[in-house]
C-alpha positions as a printed NumPy array, in Angstrom:
array([[-11.655,  25.788, -11.142],
       [-14.094,  24.106,  -8.755],
       [-14.112,  25.504,  -5.215],
       [-13.164,  22.618,  -2.919],
       [-14.16 ,  22.434,   0.743],
       [-10.951,  20.705,   1.846],
       [ -8.977,  23.664,   0.455],
       [-11.04 ,  26.29 ,   2.284],
       [ -8.683,  28.079,   4.714],
       [ -6.228,  25.137,   4.772],
       [ -4.082,  24.639,   7.901],
       [ -0.342,  24.09 ,   7.726],
       [ -0.45 ,  20.265,   7.627],
       [ -2.644,  18.471,   5.078],
       [ -2.702,  14.647,   5.142],
       [ -4.151,  12.694,   2.2  ],
       [ -4.936,   9.063,   2.89 ],
       [ -7.245,   6.262,   1.744],
       [ -7.333,   2.848,   0.109],
       [ -4.665,   2.265,  -2.535],
       [ -5.513,   3.286,  -6.089],
       [ -8.078,   5.96 ,  -5.239],
       [ -5.869,   8.809,  -6.476],
       [ -4.287,  10.08 ,  -3.243],
       [ -1.039,  10.998,  -4.962],
       [ -2.775,  12.849,  -7.814],
       [ -5.042,  14.792,  -5.439],
       [ -2.14 ,  15.603,  -3.088],
       [  0.076,  16.767,  -5.978],
       [ -2.726,  18.86 ,  -7.518],
       [ -3.373,  20.426,  -4.098],
       [  0.297,  21.302,  -3.633],
       [  0.412,  22.876,  -7.104],
       [ -2.754,  24.92 ,  -6.502],
       [ -1.445,  26.257,  -3.176],
       [  1.936,  27.066,  -4.744],
       [  0.27 ,  28.771,  -7.733],
       [ -1.591,  30.932,  -5.195],
       [  1.78 ,  32.152,  -3.884],
       [  2.068,  29.907,  -0.823],
       [  5.402,  28.202,  -0.041],
       [  4.64 ,  24.464,  -0.096],
       [  6.507,  21.261,   0.739],
       [  4.989,  18.077,  -0.713],
       [  6.006,  14.949,   1.232],
       [  5.392,  11.306,   0.379],
       [  5.444,   8.844,   3.285],
       [  4.58 ,   5.894,   1.019],
       [  7.405,   3.293,   0.906],
       [  6.503,   2.89 ,  -2.782],
       [  6.216,   6.596,  -3.584],
       [  5.495,   7.7  ,  -7.16 ],
       [  5.438,  11.475,  -6.627],
       [  8.584,  11.787,  -8.728],
       [  6.936,   9.833, -11.552],
       [  3.898,  12.123, -11.471],
       [  6.105,  15.21 , -11.892],
       [  8.441,  13.464, -14.322],
       [ 11.56 ,  14.129, -12.225],
       [ 13.7  ,  12.323,  -9.655],
       [ 12.976,  13.515,  -6.109],
       [ 14.239,  11.022,  -3.539],
       [ 15.098,  11.345,   0.127],
       [ 16.009,  15.038,   0.167],
       [ 14.03 ,  18.223,  -0.328],
       [ 13.982,  18.904,  -4.073],
       [ 12.77 ,  22.127,  -5.692],
       [ 10.149,  21.584,  -8.411],
       [ 11.582,  24.058, -10.911],
       [  8.444,  24.147, -13.066],
       [  6.275,  25.25 , -10.108],
       [  7.535,  28.324,  -8.22 ],
       [  7.122,  28.011,  -4.416],
       [  6.936,  24.173,  -4.527],
       [  9.434,  21.622,  -3.229],
       [  9.022,  17.885,  -2.66 ],
       [ 10.47 ,  15.091,  -0.544],
       [ 10.02 ,  11.318,  -0.754],
       [ 10.794,   9.603,   2.542],
       [ 12.808,   6.598,   1.373],
       [ 12.556,   3.957,   4.129],
       [ 15.806,   2.241,   3.119],
       [ 17.821,   5.481,   2.969],
       [ 16.236,   6.604,   6.256],
       [ 17.131,   3.255,   7.866],
       [ 20.766,   3.558,   6.731],
       [ 21.048,   7.083,   8.144],
       [ 19.385,   5.904,  11.36 ],
       [ 21.813,   2.965,  11.705],
       [ 24.803,   5.234,  11.029],
       [ 23.573,   7.656,  13.689],
       [ 23.395,   4.887,  16.285],
       [ 26.409,   2.769,  15.307],
       [ 28.767,   5.585,  14.316],
       [ 29.56 ,   6.843,  17.849],
       [ 30.426,   3.338,  19.141],
       [ 32.475,   2.171,  16.157],
       [ 36.1  ,   1.906,  17.254],
       [ 35.061,   2.299,  20.901],
       [ 33.301,  -1.02 ,  21.512],
       [ 34.683,  -4.415,  20.419],
       [ 34.015,  -5.262,  16.773],
       [ 31.883,  -8.266,  17.77 ],
       [ 29.578,  -5.973,  19.776],
       [ 29.318,  -3.47 ,  16.897],
       [ 28.396,  -6.311,  14.497],
       [ 25.755,  -7.517,  16.929],
       [ 24.228,  -4.028,  17.061],
       [ 24.245,  -3.804,  13.243],
       [ 22.463,  -7.163,  12.989],
       [ 19.805,  -6.009,  15.432],
       [ 19.288,  -2.914,  13.287],
       [ 18.96 ,  -4.777,   9.971],
       [ 15.274,  -5.694,  10.097],
       [ 11.998,  -4.178,   8.941],
       [ 11.302,  -2.748,  12.393],
       [ 14.307,  -0.449,  12.054],
       [ 13.138,   0.577,   8.59 ],
       [  9.719,   1.536,   9.927],
       [ 11.113,   3.437,  12.923],
       [ 13.568,   5.342,  10.716],
       [ 10.846,   6.426,   8.272],
       [  8.635,   7.38 ,  11.212],
       [ 11.533,   9.363,  12.711],
       [ 11.777,  11.43 ,   9.519],
       [  7.999,  11.849,   9.411],
       [  7.826,  13.305,  12.923],
       [ 10.729,  15.663,  12.209],
       [  8.457,  17.399,   9.682],
       [  5.71 ,  18.004,  12.248],
       [  7.832,  20.071,  14.618],
       [  9.172,  23.602,  14.357],
       [ 12.631,  23.22 ,  12.872],
       [ 14.995,  24.832,  10.386],
       [ 14.085,  22.062,   7.924],
       [ 10.459,  23.186,   7.568],
       [ 10.573,  26.813,   8.733],
       [ 10.3  ,  28.218,   5.195],
       [  7.064,  26.434,   4.291],
       [  3.548,  27.702,   4.907],
       [  1.978,  24.348,   4.02 ],
       [  3.254,  20.778,   4.228],
       [  1.173,  18.376,   2.129],
       [  1.551,  14.673,   2.98 ],
       [  0.818,  12.02 ,   0.362],
       [  0.62 ,   8.999,   2.627],
       [  0.832,   5.247,   2.131],
       [ -2.387,   3.202,   1.693],
       [ -4.751,   3.183,   4.655],
       [ -3.457,   0.342,   6.857],
       [  0.138,   1.546,   6.752],
       [ -0.908,   5.169,   7.285],
       [ -2.982,   4.366,  10.362],
       [  0.066,   2.633,  11.825],
       [  2.288,   5.606,  10.954],
       [ -0.097,   8.112,  12.527],
       [ -0.526,   5.924,  15.615],
       [  3.23 ,   5.593,  16.131],
       [  3.927,   9.042,  17.622],
       [  1.533,   8.218,  20.466],
       [  2.671,   4.599,  20.721],
       [  6.371,   5.368,  20.933],
       [  5.848,   8.489,  23.053],
       [  3.797,   6.514,  25.587],
       [  6.212,   3.598,  25.455],
       [  9.133,   5.887,  26.338],
       [  7.25 ,   7.961,  28.917],
       [  6.473,   4.808,  30.881],
       [ 10.18 ,   3.948,  30.988],
       [  9.858,   0.958,  28.713],
       [ 12.201,  -0.279,  26.037],
       [ 15.005,  -1.014,  28.483],
       [ 15.071,  -4.723,  27.668],
       [ 16.056,  -5.68 ,  24.115],
       [ 13.432,  -4.807,  21.448],
       [ 15.798,  -5.813,  18.662],
       [ 18.061,  -2.795,  19.108],
       [ 16.15 ,  -0.092,  17.171],
       [ 14.912,   1.517,  20.391],
       [ 18.466,   2.601,  21.154],
       [ 17.96 ,   5.771,  19.117],
       [ 14.413,   6.55 ,  20.203],
       [ 15.027,   7.873,  23.708],
       [ 16.76 ,  10.942,  22.28 ],
       [ 13.637,  11.804,  20.274],
       [ 11.18 ,  11.901,  23.186],
       [ 10.406,  15.636,  22.883],
       [ 10.1  ,  15.378,  19.096],
       [  7.446,  12.667,  19.391],
       [  5.444,  14.653,  21.928],
       [  5.486,  17.672,  19.61 ],
       [  4.318,  15.447,  16.738],
       [  1.399,  14.113,  18.8  ],
       [  0.389,  17.675,  19.691],
       [  0.523,  18.797,  16.031],
       [ -1.567,  15.854,  14.8  ],
       [ -4.273,  16.471,  17.398],
       [ -4.54 ,  20.237,  16.754],
       [ -7.292,  20.994,  14.162],
       [ -5.832,  24.463,  13.652],
       [ -2.621,  22.882,  12.408],
       [ -3.667,  19.543,  10.851],
       [ -6.398,  18.459,   8.432],
       [ -6.934,  14.9  ,   7.231],
       [ -8.432,  14.345,   3.772],
       [ -9.884,  10.871,   3.179],
       [ -9.722,  10.094,  -0.545],
       [-12.062,   7.415,  -1.914],
       [-13.725,   6.138,  -5.065],
       [-17.485,   5.777,  -5.412],
       [-17.372,   2.049,  -4.616],
       [-19.146,   0.254,  -1.763],
       [-16.022,  -1.56 ,  -0.478],
       [-13.838,   1.57 ,  -0.672],
       [-16.393,   3.701,   1.17 ],
       [-16.796,   1.057,   3.887],
       [-13.046,   1.147,   4.418],
       [-13.039,   4.947,   4.51 ],
       [-15.68 ,   4.802,   7.268],
       [-13.444,   2.447,   9.278],
       [-10.441,   4.701,   8.688],
       [-12.425,   7.74 ,   9.81 ],
       [-13.229,   6.057,  13.131],
       [ -9.703,   4.739,  13.743],
       [ -8.037,   8.073,  13.067],
       [-10.624,  10.045,  15.035],
       [ -9.847,   7.716,  17.954],
       [ -6.194,   8.842,  17.962],
       [ -7.072,  12.544,  17.868],
       [ -7.264,  13.439,  14.165],
       [-10.7  ,  15.012,  14.404],
       [-10.697,  17.463,  11.476],
       [-11.481,  15.184,   8.547],
       [-12.752,  15.828,   5.019],
       [-13.95 ,  13.362,   2.367],
       [-13.02 ,  13.5  ,  -1.325],
       [-14.698,  11.053,  -3.737],
       [-12.462,  10.897,  -6.781],
       [-12.894,   9.683, -10.363],
       [-16.685,   9.892, -10.693],
       [-17.979,   9.177, -14.2  ],
       [-19.954,  12.23 , -15.469],
       [-23.624,  11.578, -16.281],
       [-23.124,  12.935, -19.804],
       [-21.099,   9.784, -20.641],
       [-23.901,   7.249, -20.155],
       [-25.838,   7.795, -23.408],
       [-26.061,   4.586, -25.515],
       [-23.321,   2.891, -23.476],
       [-24.318,  -0.126, -21.38 ],
       [-20.995,  -0.309, -19.524],
       [-20.889,   3.437, -18.786],
       [-24.515,   3.34 , -17.582],
       [-23.76 ,   0.439, -15.221],
       [-20.691,   2.207, -13.818],
       [-22.574,   5.49 , -13.362],
       [-25.494,   3.809, -11.565],
       [-23.126,   1.779,  -9.383],
       [-21.265,   4.936,  -8.337],
       [-24.435,   6.92 ,  -7.662],
       [-25.852,   4.078,  -5.541],
       [-22.614,   3.886,  -3.544],
       [-22.703,   7.621,  -2.812],
       [-26.404,   7.515,  -1.933],
       [-25.715,   4.831,   0.669],
       [-22.922,   6.709,   2.46 ],
       [-22.839,   5.891,   6.174],
       [-24.044,   8.499,   8.66 ],
       [-20.429,   8.905,   9.796],
       [-19.26 ,   9.889,   6.307],
       [-22.307,  12.054,   5.59 ],
       [-21.284,  14.217,   8.543],
       [-17.965,  15.096,   6.86 ],
       [-17.447,  17.98 ,   4.403],
       [-17.582,  16.318,   0.945],
       [-15.961,  17.132,  -2.408],
       [-16.484,  15.161,  -5.649],
       [-13.925,  15.077,  -8.491],
       [-14.92 ,  13.86 , -11.96 ],
       [-13.082,  11.119, -13.87 ],
       [-10.725,  12.553, -16.488],
       [-10.012,  11.1  , -19.953],
       [ -6.244,  11.501, -19.543],
       [ -3.548,  10.002, -17.326],
       [ -2.704,  12.204, -14.362],
       [  1.   ,  12.565, -15.124],
       [  2.651,  15.929, -15.695],
       [  1.813,  19.482, -14.633],
       [ -0.79 ,  20.175, -17.324],
       [ -2.824,  17.127, -16.314],
       [ -2.538,  17.862, -12.577],
       [ -3.673,  21.457, -13.058],
       [ -6.824,  20.131, -14.787],
       [ -7.734,  17.612, -12.066],
       [ -9.944,  20.032, -10.115],
       [-11.734,  21.364, -13.222],
       [-14.907,  19.832, -14.764],
       [-14.413,  17.277, -17.542],
       [-14.516,  18.689, -21.072],
       [-16.641,  16.975, -23.733],
       [-14.642,  14.874, -26.182],
       [-15.501,  14.395, -29.839],
       [-14.486,  11.09 , -31.454],
       [-15.27 ,   9.762, -34.917],
       [-15.824,   6.059, -34.293],
       [-18.995,   4.657, -32.768],
       [-17.22 ,   2.173, -30.469],
       [-13.721,   1.286, -29.439],
       [-12.583,  -2.237, -28.678],
       [ -9.125,  -3.669, -28.099],
       [ -6.972,  -3.453, -31.205],
       [ -4.559,  -6.216, -30.167],
       [ -5.186,  -9.825, -29.185],
       [ -4.458, -10.564, -25.532],
       [ -4.449, -13.657, -23.29 ],
       [ -7.141, -14.093, -20.638],
       [ -6.816, -14.822, -16.921],
       [ -8.193, -18.331, -17.519],
       [ -4.996, -19.317, -19.358],
       [ -2.872, -18.314, -16.376],
       [ -5.144, -20.301, -14.042],
       [ -4.756, -23.362, -16.301],
       [ -0.969, -23.189, -15.934],
       [ -1.156, -22.681, -12.167],
       [ -3.535, -25.635, -11.69 ],
       [ -1.132, -28.068, -13.417],
       [  1.248, -27.898, -10.426],
       [ -1.343, -29.343,  -8.015],
       [ -0.028, -27.188,  -5.136],
       [  2.201, -24.189,  -4.463],
       [  2.303, -20.575,  -3.331],
       [  0.628, -17.964,  -5.558],
       [  1.321, -14.393,  -4.436],
       [ -0.425, -11.38 ,  -5.954],
       [  1.542,  -8.15 ,  -5.559],
       [  1.222,  -4.58 ,  -6.787],
       [  0.186,  -1.009,  -6.148],
       [ -2.856,  -0.448,  -3.977],
       [ -6.202,  -0.257,  -5.743],
       [ -5.298,  -2.388,  -8.764],
       [ -7.595,  -5.222,  -7.666],
       [ -5.234,  -7.712,  -6.027],
       [ -7.845,  -8.87 ,  -3.502],
       [-10.474,  -9.549,  -6.179],
       [ -8.021, -11.324,  -8.48 ],
       [ -6.621, -13.426,  -5.625],
       [-10.178, -14.455,  -4.752],
       [-10.956, -15.265,  -8.404],
       [ -7.855, -17.47 ,  -8.774],
       [ -8.534, -19.228,  -5.449],
       [-12.218, -19.855,  -6.266],
       [-11.397, -21.322,  -9.68 ],
       [ -8.705, -23.639,  -8.246],
       [-11.114, -24.79 ,  -5.511],
       [-13.899, -25.415,  -8.044],
       [-11.496, -27.759,  -9.832],
       [-11.363, -29.864,  -6.654],
       [ -7.956, -28.586,  -5.514],
       [ -7.395, -27.692,  -1.826],
       [ -6.808, -23.937,  -1.491],
       [ -5.972, -21.587,   1.376],
       [ -6.766, -17.969,   0.416],
       [ -5.179, -15.442,   2.747],
       [ -4.209, -11.767,   2.879],
       [ -1.387,  -9.821,   4.508],
       [ -3.112,  -6.515,   3.691],
       [ -4.346,  -4.762,   6.878],
       [ -7.103,  -3.118,   4.824],
       [ -8.314,  -6.146,   2.831],
       [-11.676,  -7.772,   3.528],
       [-11.861, -11.053,   1.627],
       [-15.204, -12.031,   3.138],
       [-16.851,  -9.037,   1.427],
       [-15.468, -10.177,  -1.941],
       [-16.377, -13.869,  -1.586],
       [-19.82 , -13.504,   0.03 ],
       [-20.169, -17.247,   0.793],
       [-18.291, -20.462,   1.623],
       [-16.941, -22.981,  -0.89 ],
       [-15.792, -26.575,  -0.531],
       [-11.977, -27.   ,  -0.71 ],
       [-11.466, -23.296,   0.087],
       [-10.125, -22.027,   3.421],
       [-10.015, -18.256,   3.962],
       [ -7.912, -16.382,   6.515],
       [ -6.393, -12.996,   7.203],
       [ -3.077, -12.167,   8.834],
       [ -4.497,  -9.737,  11.367],
       [ -1.607,  -7.684,  12.834],
       [ -3.401,  -7.182,  16.179],
       [ -4.387, -10.841,  16.588],
       [ -0.952, -12.077,  15.504],
       [  0.763,  -9.697,  17.929],
       [ -1.35 , -10.954,  20.82 ],
       [ -0.642, -14.57 ,  19.805],
       [  3.105, -13.857,  19.617],
       [  3.148, -12.117,  23.01 ],
       [  1.307, -15.009,  24.653],
       [  3.712, -17.528,  23.086],
       [  6.842, -15.682,  24.241],
       [  5.477, -15.188,  27.759],
       [  4.591, -18.885,  27.975],
       [  8.043, -20.021,  26.834],
       [ 10.68 , -17.473,  27.865],
       [  8.543, -15.913,  30.598],
       [  8.054, -19.223,  32.416],
       [ 11.75 , -19.335,  33.32 ],
       [ 11.962, -15.754,  34.645],
       [ 11.419, -14.309,  38.077],
       [  8.788, -11.602,  38.641],
       [ 11.157,  -8.751,  37.739],
       [ 12.425, -10.499,  34.6  ],
       [  8.889, -11.324,  33.487],
       [  7.839,  -7.69 ,  33.996],
       [ 10.75 ,  -6.551,  31.791],
       [  9.785,  -9.076,  29.124],
       [  6.16 ,  -7.892,  29.184],
       [  7.327,  -4.293,  28.738],
       [  9.53 ,  -5.311,  25.83 ],
       [  6.634,  -7.122,  24.15 ],
       [  4.453,  -4.009,  24.362],
       [  6.814,  -2.221,  21.984],
       [  5.349,  -1.406,  18.538],
       [  8.312,  -3.384,  17.129],
       [  6.65 ,  -6.599,  18.247],
       [  4.005,  -6.367,  15.537],
       [  6.578,  -6.648,  12.742],
       [  7.957,  -9.894,  14.176],
       [  4.477, -11.329,  14.749],
       [  3.281, -10.578,  11.195],
       [  6.453, -12.097,   9.731],
       [  5.964, -15.272,  11.768],
       [  2.329, -15.564,  10.611],
       [  3.43 , -15.034,   7.   ],
       [  6.047, -17.788,   7.356],
       [  3.52 , -20.157,   8.951],
       [  0.989, -19.705,   6.15 ],
       [  3.352, -20.147,   3.204],
       [  4.699, -23.428,   4.641],
       [  1.291, -24.951,   3.805],
       [  2.047, -24.568,   0.085],
       [  3.925, -27.876,   0.071],
       [  0.615, -29.744,   0.283],
       [ -2.019, -27.386,  -1.132],
       [ -2.392, -24.111,  -3.001],
       [ -1.829, -21.021,  -0.883],
       [ -3.103, -17.917,  -2.697],
       [ -1.919, -14.751,  -0.946],
       [ -3.306, -11.273,  -1.463],
       [ -0.464,  -9.043,  -0.298],
       [ -0.511,  -5.526,   1.094],
       [  0.261,  -2.647,  -1.314],
       [  3.806,  -2.576,  -2.669],
       [  5.623,  -0.611,   0.042],
       [  4.288,  -2.639,   2.953],
       [  4.975,  -5.895,   1.089],
       [  8.587,  -4.858,   0.517],
       [  8.976,  -4.268,   4.259],
       [  7.656,  -7.784,   4.894],
       [ 10.118,  -9.186,   2.343],
       [ 12.856,  -7.176,   4.054],
       [ 12.052,  -9.017,   7.298],
       [ 12.029, -12.314,   5.372],
       [ 15.463, -11.549,   3.938],
       [ 16.865, -10.523,   7.337],
       [ 15.643, -13.809,   8.851],
       [ 17.193, -15.778,   5.976],
       [ 20.567, -14.065,   6.443],
       [ 20.52 , -14.728,  10.179],
       [ 19.641, -18.436,   9.754],
       [ 22.267, -18.848,   7.03 ],
       [ 24.911, -17.239,   9.261],
       [ 24.08 , -19.549,  12.143],
       [ 24.16 , -22.659,   9.903],
       [ 27.601, -21.979,   8.37 ],
       [ 29.665, -25.18 ,   8.639],
       [ 26.639, -27.272,   9.574],
       [ 25.399, -30.279,   7.596],
       [ 21.819, -29.654,   8.721],
       [ 19.398, -29.035,   5.823],
       [ 17.309, -25.89 ,   6.289],
       [ 14.629, -24.039,   4.328],
       [ 13.772, -20.387,   5.009],
       [ 10.702, -18.523,   3.718],
       [ 12.989, -16.512,   1.418],
       [ 14.329, -19.712,  -0.179],
       [ 10.727, -20.788,  -0.819],
       [  9.896, -17.442,  -2.46 ],
       [ 13.003, -17.677,  -4.651],
       [ 12.139, -21.179,  -5.919],
       [  9.979, -20.926,  -9.08 ],
       [  8.844, -24.531,  -8.582],
       [  7.268, -23.566,  -5.256],
       [  6.178, -19.954,  -5.788],
       [  4.449, -18.027,  -8.577],
       [  4.358, -14.235,  -8.151],
       [  1.676, -12.406, -10.154],
       [  2.194,  -8.654, -10.509],
       [ -1.159,  -6.872, -10.78 ],
       [ -1.42 ,  -3.484, -12.481],
       [ -3.725,  -1.193, -14.433],
       [ -3.112,  -0.099, -18.036],
       [ -1.984,   3.338, -16.863],
       [  1.443,   4.972, -16.811],
       [  2.046,   5.17 , -13.064],
       [  0.786,   1.689, -12.046],
       [  2.859,   0.069, -14.84 ],
       [  5.974,   2.006, -13.82 ],
       [  5.433,   1.03 , -10.194],
       [  4.926,  -2.637, -11.098],
       [  8.154,  -2.524, -13.143],
       [  9.988,  -1.034, -10.141],
       [  8.536,  -3.738,  -7.898],
       [  9.71 ,  -6.376, -10.371],
       [ 13.23 ,  -4.913, -10.206],
       [ 13.121,  -4.958,  -6.365],
       [ 11.975,  -8.589,  -6.376],
       [ 14.71 ,  -9.595,  -8.815],
       [ 17.335,  -8.013,  -6.573],
       [ 15.98 , -10.261,  -3.811],
       [ 16.314, -13.294,  -6.105],
       [ 12.543, -13.553,  -6.727],
       [ 11.472, -13.737, -10.386],
       [  7.834, -12.713, -11.05 ],
       [  5.98 , -15.362, -13.048],
       [  3.275, -13.264, -14.722],
       [  1.59 ,  -9.858, -14.944],
       [ -2.16 ,  -9.259, -14.811],
       [ -3.557,  -6.022, -16.285],
       [ -6.858,  -5.478, -14.491],
       [ -9.955,  -3.338, -15.14 ],
       [ -8.959,  -2.611, -18.727],
       [-11.332,  -0.32 , -20.64 ],
       [ -9.528,  -1.295, -23.857],
       [-10.522,  -4.937, -23.283],
       [-14.193,  -3.939, -23.117],
       [-16.433,  -2.448, -25.813],
       [-17.396,   1.13 , -24.981],
       [-19.287,   3.992, -26.673],
       [-18.708,   6.778, -24.101],
       [-16.283,   9.365, -25.583],
       [-14.446,   9.671, -22.251],
       [-14.064,   5.897, -21.874],
       [-13.015,   5.545, -25.52 ],
       [-10.233,   8.063, -24.93 ],
       [ -9.112,   6.156, -21.84 ],
       [ -9.171,   2.914, -23.862],
       [ -6.941,   4.464, -26.525],
       [ -4.523,   5.627, -23.834],
       [ -4.282,   2.058, -22.479],
       [ -2.999,   0.423, -25.677],
       [  0.558,   1.715, -25.269],
       [  0.751,   0.474, -21.655],
       [ -0.582,  -2.994, -22.57 ],
       [  2.008,  -3.304, -25.335],
       [  4.734,  -2.161, -22.922],
       [  3.839,  -4.906, -20.455],
       [  3.586,  -7.547, -23.202],
       [  6.828,  -6.662, -24.974],
       [  9.119,  -5.308, -22.24 ],
       [  8.167,  -6.564, -18.796],
       [  6.259,  -9.853, -18.625],
       [  7.129, -13.5  , -19.278],
       [  3.389, -14.285, -19.185],
       [  0.496, -11.84 , -18.918],
       [ -3.28 , -11.588, -18.958],
       [ -5.761,  -8.738, -19.423],
       [ -9.006,  -8.561, -17.434],
       [-11.639,  -6.116, -18.778],
       [-13.506,  -3.491, -16.819],
       [-16.703,  -5.34 , -15.88 ],
       [-20.304,  -4.172, -15.95 ],
       [-20.986,  -5.777, -12.551],
       [-18.622,  -5.685,  -9.6  ],
       [-16.883,  -9.094,  -9.267],
       [-18.352,  -9.9  ,  -5.848],
       [-19.567, -13.393,  -4.979],
       [-18.536, -16.879,  -6.121],
       [-20.406, -16.833,  -9.454],
       [-18.917, -13.554, -10.705],
       [-15.43 , -14.474,  -9.466],
       [-15.686, -17.782, -11.341],
       [-16.74 , -15.891, -14.487],
       [-13.797, -13.527, -14.089],
       [-11.305, -16.42 , -13.873],
       [-12.688, -18.497, -16.75 ],
       [-13.947, -16.06 , -19.381],
       [-12.016, -15.699, -22.622],
       [-12.236, -12.176, -23.996]])
């Protein structure tokens, strides 16, 4: 077992965060197992709205503390935002049901039906784990597997945001109703802020891959979280290809050199952090045996064949782009687990459509996405934008103050300004920006790179809540109306591409996302399996074993989940810049 710096004299709270797909869940689960195996009582908590901790252990966990029978001393909890929101609503509405008029109770329930309530409820559960309570008293360590970076930063900022908001006496206006239950939690939020800022109690582990873009994001995350008081940070670079794998393998050599160059160019900020490196493993990190091997050096693999290439014929991304282009316009949304390559694939699809002379707006709703770094230059017919939560919130505040605020006296305007400083406001602003962008799809292509699964589902929750409210108001009216949800549900207007990797957990998560979308009346159009080793030709024993492992997952997608699908191989060069993106979208493998 390798001695890891981030596990040296660990404090009670350990937070694992980073860009999606870097292995946060695997590292967090392996950490919890190692601490439990050492005799420590451990609670493993997932704050990711699209948690897969249960899948990793092969059991159902859910929104209650569940003992992991196969690991003495270990229990786990997945904070389910929807279940938390229901409990939160019941806590607020229950005492007034039968006391207030039914019309008032219904109004309160409507105010509590949106994504803002979902976020607050999940945050409420999160902070309850950071305070001394009967719930956590029996655990020596609480290990948090958090959502991808952008969502985690928001979650860790919320204790301070809500605590400050309440301390200043704000939230007395409307704020959509969810604030009704926050006042009671004032002391809990202060205790959470204190715990997060105490290096003796909390340690933040930034998990990354040895990739330039991922390490740049980790540097940004480091600064943002240090700014809110999380000063004790460690860096883990996960999934590094061992040097022994490069012999006689062009692809393995390119990957190894790319990773070594990325690590050599670490920023001064990251170089100052304690660093651990974890080697890439030939197996999927599912099950206890695999997790217990994560922190051990890779073992040499003997294989008989000289090279492994894909044993089944698969369609390329170019065929999907051909079908999309025939429509002339429409909304193309790429969804999936963090780290599967949605941003790159969205850019590749948008570039290819623009090169065909079609007008395209490429945008992202991912707080951590940086399209400009992927594109590298401008292109005729292509407009690029980002739904920036901060910028959209400021725009929304200014708009409301200019409209509603103009008709208020000084006291009323002051109340409105206080209300608009609530963290709830961001959810409304982002939803409005999302709605504004997708309306353009009636005249051009709008290609949207969405945030990782959990955050996207919260955005769709807001979209659904808006649709229900508009539909309720239009009952009995002859006025024609079109909501964003109706646009997403119309296959003639919207094509949803689910992006995954040929690995057990990403495929399971994409299948779960597909089920969630279908419940919302949205039918995914195609799946894209990205970065496939099986679609490339490799000689490295480790990569050949990974390629063999992929075949089952590719067949599962083709035969059980997808109407249409494509497989994109793991590439020798990173797909950055117009030329490489064009190659990615047009090559037939």
